[in-house]
N, C-alpha and C positions, 0 to 999 in steps of 0.2 A: 341524787347522786346525778352527776353529769356522765353522758355517753355520748363517743364521736363518732361518726360512720363517714370515712370522706371526708367532704368539707362540711357535711352539715352537725351538728351538736343539737343533743335532746336533753330536755330533764324529765327523768322518769321518775315518778311516783313511787312510794313504797310498796318493797314487794316482801310478802309473807311466804315462807316457806312450810308446808303441813309435810308431816309424815307419810309416807303410800300406808296406805290400809293393808296390814297383813293377811295375806291368804292363809285360806283353809287348804285342805288337802280333798281329794275325791279319789276314791282309789275301790277297785273290784274287782271281779271276776266276770267272766261271761259263758257259758256253757251251754251245749244240746240238752235237752230231756234226758240222755241217754249218758250223761256226765261228763262228755269230751270236750274240750275247750274249742269254742269256736271264735274263728278271726271276725271282728265285729269293728264299727266306726263309732264312736261315741262322742257325742255332738251334745253342746250346754247351751241350751236356748239363751237368747239374751246377751251372749257373747261371741266372740270368735273362734272360741276354744272348739277345737273337732281333733281327735285322736285315733288312733289305732290299738286294736288290743294287741300283745305280745303272742308269740306261739304257744303260750299256755293261757290265751285268754285273758291276761291279767292287763290291768291297767292304771295309772296312777297320774294325776295332772293337780296342780296347784290351780285354785280359782278363786276369787275375791268373795266374801262373807255375801251372804243372802240366799234366798229361794230363789232355785232354779227346776225348769224341766229337761231332763236328760231323755235326748233319745238314743236307742240302741238300735245299730239298723246292721245285718249280715247278709249276705248272698245267700239264696234259697231257705232264708229264716222270715218268721214273723216278727216284725219290729216289735221294740215296746217305748211307751215313753212312761218315765218315774218321775214324780216330784221327790227333790232333794232338797236340804237346808245345809248349807255350809257355814261352820261357825269361826269367827276369828283363830286362827291358829290350830284347829279342832280338825278331824278325821271324819270324814263321813263315808260309810263303804255303802257300793252299791253291787250287789252280784246280783246276777240275772243268768235264770234258766229259759231259755228260748226255744221254741219249736219249728219244725222243719214246715215247709208252705206245704199245702195239699195238693 
């Protein structure tokens, strides 16, 4: 295949297209020890994925298959780190009950 850019021409080699790896889903709920929802930040280690829970403490995000450490952070609460495995086209549920800082 020949490609021209301006006055220059170049010969391109073979191009191989591969399908994207289907994502899995990570979803869950963050609550305080009293059972009330907690607004929290969810960070999936080794990726650029970071999101906030909704008003009910729920979250859901697509994540590529693999093993990750997920960090749960909330103002006034002790953070947690949890290891999860995301499967191809699967759903991984991560619910966390977090305690207030002393």
